[in-house]
C-alpha positions in Angstrom: 2.5 -7.1 -23.4 0.3 -4.4 -25.2 2.5 -1.7 -26.6 1.7 1.7 -28.1 4.3 3.5 -30.2 4.2 7.3 -30.2 6.4 9.4 -32.4 5.9 12.0 -35.0 8.5 10.7 -37.3 7.4 7.7 -39.5 11.0 6.2 -39.9 11.3 6.2 -36.0 8.0 4.5 -35.6 9.0 1.9 -38.1 12.2 1.2 -36.3 10.6 0.6 -33.0 7.9 -1.6 -34.6 10.6 -3.8 -36.2 12.4 -4.2 -32.9 9.2 -5.0 -31.0 8.4 -7.6 -33.6 11.4 -9.6 -32.5 9.7 -10.0 -29.1 7.4 -13.0 -28.8 5.2 -11.7 -26.1 4.4 -8.2 -27.7 1.1 -6.9 -29.2 1.5 -3.6 -30.9 -2.0 -2.1 -30.4 -1.3 1.2 -32.3 0.8 4.0 -33.4 0.2 7.7 -32.6 1.8 10.5 -34.6 1.3 13.3 -32.0 0.9 13.9 -28.3 -2.8 14.5 -28.4 -3.4 11.5 -30.4 -1.4 9.5 -27.9 -3.5 10.7 -25.1 -6.7 9.5 -26.7 -5.2 6.2 -27.7 -3.9 5.5 -24.2 -7.2 6.2 -22.7 -9.1 3.9 -25.1 -6.5 1.1 -25.6 -4.9 1.1 -22.1 -1.6 -0.3 -23.3 0.8 -1.9 -20.9 3.8 0.1 -22.3 4.2 3.3 -24.3 7.3 3.8 -26.4 7.3 7.6 -26.4 9.2 10.3 -28.1 9.9 13.4 -26.0 9.9 16.2 -28.4 6.7 16.3 -30.6 4.8 19.3 -32.0 1.9 20.5 -30.0 2.1 18.1 -27.0 5.4 16.7 -26.1 6.0 13.4 -24.2 5.9 14.8 -20.8 2.8 16.7 -21.6 1.1 13.4 -22.6 2.0 11.9 -19.1 0.4 15.0 -17.5 -2.8 14.7 -19.5 -3.3 11.0 -18.5 -2.5 11.8 -14.8 -5.4 10.4 -12.8 -6.3 7.7 -14.9 -4.6 4.3 -15.7 -0.9 5.2 -16.4 1.1 2.5 -18.4 4.8 2.0 -18.2 6.8 4.5 -20.3 9.9 3.8 -22.3 11.2 7.1 -23.7 12.8 6.9 -27.2 14.3 10.2 -28.1 17.2 12.0 -29.9 17.9 14.2 -26.9 19.7 13.3 -23.9 19.0 16.5 -21.8 15.6 15.1 -20.7 17.0 12.0 -18.9 16.6 13.5 -15.4 12.9 14.4 -16.1 12.4 11.0 -17.4 13.7 9.6 -14.1 11.5 11.9 -12.1 8.3 10.5 -13.9 9.6 6.8 -13.2 10.1 5.9 -16.7 11.2 2.4 -17.4 14.2 3.6 -19.5 15.5 6.3 -21.7 16.7 5.1 -25.1 18.6 7.6 -27.5 18.1 7.7 -31.4 19.3 6.3 -33.5 18.1 3.2 -31.7 20.6 0.5 -31.1 18.9 -3.0 -31.2 20.8 -4.4 -28.2 20.2 -1.2 -26.1 16.4 -1.4 -27.0 16.2 -5.0 -26.1 17.8 -4.3 -22.8 15.4 -1.5 -22.1 12.3 -3.7 -23.0 13.6 -6.5 -20.8 13.3 -3.9 -17.9 9.8 -3.3 -18.9 8.9 -6.9 -19.2 10.3 -7.6 -15.7 8.5 -4.6 -14.0 5.2 -5.8 -15.5 5.7 -9.3 -14.3 6.5 -8.0 -10.9 3.4 -5.8 -10.9 1.1 -8.6 -12.0 2.7 -11.0 -9.3 2.1 -8.3 -6.7 -1.5 -7.7 -7.9 -2.3 -11.4 -7.8 -0.7 -11.7 -4.3 -2.8 -8.7 -3.1 -6.0 -10.3 -4.4 -5.1 -13.7 -2.8 -4.3 -12.0 0.6 -7.5 -10.0 0.5 -9.6 -13.2 -0.3 -7.8 -14.9 2.6 -8.7 -11.9 5.0 -12.3 -11.8 4.0 -12.7 -15.6 4.5 -10.9 -15.3 7.9 -13.0 -12.3 9.0 -16.1 -14.0 7.9 -15.4 -17.0 9.8 -14.6 -14.9 12.8 -17.9 -13.1 12.6 -19.9 -16.3 12.2 -18.2 -17.9 15.2 -18.7 -14.7 17.4 -22.3 -14.3 16.2 -23.2 -17.9 17.1 -21.6 -17.7 20.4 -23.4 -14.4 21.1 -26.9 -16.1 20.4 -26.0 -18.7 22.9 -25.0 -16.1 25.6 -21.4 -17.0 25.3 -18.2 -15.1 24.2 -15.1 -16.7 22.6 -12.0 -16.5 24.6 -8.5 -16.0 23.1 -8.2 -19.7 22.2 -11.5 -19.8 20.3 -13.3 -21.6 23.3 -16.7 -20.2 24.6 -17.0 -18.9 28.2 -20.0 -17.3 30.0 -20.4 -13.7 28.7 -19.7 -11.0 31.5 -22.2 -8.1 32.1 -19.7 -5.6 30.9 -16.5 -5.8 29.1 -13.1 -5.4 31.2 -9.5 -5.0 30.4 -9.2 -8.8 30.5 -11.6 -9.0 27.6 -9.0 -7.3 25.4 -7.6 -10.8 24.7 -10.7 -11.6 22.7 -11.0 -9.0 19.7 -14.5 -8.7 18.3 -15.1 -9.9 14.7 -16.2 -6.5 13.8 -12.7 -5.0 14.3 -9.6 -5.7 12.3 -7.7 -9.0 13.2 -4.9 -8.2 10.7 -3.3 -5.3 8.9 -1.9 -5.6 5.4 1.6 -4.4 5.0 3.4 -3.7 1.7 7.3 -3.6 2.0 10.2 -4.2 -0.3 8.1 -5.5 -3.1 6.1 -8.0 -1.0 2.9 -8.0 0.9 2.0 -9.8 4.2 -0.4 -9.5 7.2 0.4 -8.5 10.6 -1.9 -9.7 13.5 -3.2 -6.8 15.5 -2.7 -8.9 18.7 1.1 -8.9 17.9 1.4 -5.2 17.8 2.9 -3.5 20.8 2.3 0.1 19.9 1.6 2.3 16.9 3.3 5.6 16.0 1.9 8.4 13.7 4.1 10.0 11.2 2.0 12.5 9.0 0.1 10.2 6.6 1.9 7.1 7.6 2.0 5.0 10.7 4.6 2.6 12.1 3.5 -0.7 13.6 5.9 -1.7 16.5 6.0 -5.5 16.6 8.9 -6.6 19.1 12.1 -5.2 17.7 10.6 -4.7 14.2 8.6 -1.8 12.8 6.4 -1.8 9.7 5.5 1.4 8.0 2.2 1.8 6.1 0.3 4.6 4.5 -2.5 5.3 6.8 -3.8 8.1 9.0 -3.7 7.1 12.8 -7.3 8.3 13.3 -8.7 6.1 10.7 -6.6 3.1 11.9 -7.9 3.8 15.4 -11.4 3.2 14.1 -10.6 -0.3 13.0 -9.1 -1.5 16.1 -10.7 -3.2 19.0 -11.0 -0.5 21.8 -10.8 -3.3 24.4 -7.3 -4.2 23.1 -6.2 -0.8 21.9 -6.0 2.6 23.4 -5.2 6.0 21.9 -2.9 7.7 24.5 -1.6 10.6 22.5 -2.5 12.2 19.1 0.5 10.3 17.6 0.4 7.1 19.8 -1.9 4.1 20.1 -0.8 1.2 22.5 -1.8 -2.3 22.9 -3.2 -2.5 26.6 -2.0 -6.0 26.9 1.6 -4.8 26.6 1.4 -2.1 29.2 3.2 -3.0 32.5 2.6 0.2 34.5 1.9 3.9 34.3 3.7 6.6 36.2 2.6 10.1 37.0 4.7 12.7 35.0 4.6 16.5 34.8 1.4 18.6 34.2 -1.0 15.9 34.7 0.6 13.7 32.0 1.7 10.1 32.5 4.3 7.7 31.3 3.2 4.5 30.0 5.7 1.7 30.3 5.5 -1.5 28.2 6.6 -4.9 29.1 9.8 -4.6 27.0 10.7 -1.1 28.8 9.5 1.2 26.0 8.2 4.4 27.6 5.3 6.3 25.9 3.6 9.5 27.0 -0.1 9.4 28.0 -1.4 12.9 27.5 -4.0 14.6 29.6 -6.3 14.8 26.6 -6.5 11.0 26.4 -6.2 10.1 30.1 -9.9 10.0 31.0 -10.7 7.8 27.9 -8.0 5.4 28.8 -9.0 5.1 32.5 -12.6 4.1 31.2 -11.2 1.7 28.8 -9.2 -0.1 31.5 -11.9 0.1 34.1 -10.3 2.7 36.5 
């Protein structure tokens, strides 16, 4: 782990350096005597962890974090003589907050937190890269298969077999999503990442900058705008029925007229969703009414 030590006191920097030298997986990339120097070194050296004093002349530890906001931000372990800043340290997601004079065992416990946090971050990044590679390979294979079928005047059915292509798409064609649309959606939840197949989604609910994917009795929340997500979904399979709702047409059991020209969409599991007048004409075209 690459570590930068930041403190305006020489003895304090030496103490942290001695403690870090007891850790076999540490490379001390430098020492900074001021907040301004720390900002420059963080940007140039990109350490994994900064052992950072809070009170320094000119620019304090929190000021350092504000200055580097927007760029790569390392993990931060505050080492300070003052305990009144602990809440602010928590607010900026510091790894830990160690008081001076630094106790060796307390410092090692704090550093272990940083080590575990970095290991989790590296594992998550590698998993994300692996999942993205799998997604690209799967989508590429789907596009190749669909393209070959189109050249032959055929279209793949839900089981991957080719059947005669209809003159125009119908609601039944929703079982065969086009390769140009998303076949899976990446979900990050509880420190892990996994894919949800779009065909398994019953309906989608917007919540400001987030959406909830309803899959059976389970709901997965992802950071995404519903308008952007709508663009990635196959319109033969999914329909926007409200400004905050998208529904899988294959899950729709019936529609019932409601008040003021609105309808109620009832899914196979009994879920009742509102179809607003604004989206009714579009939905009717999608299902061939």
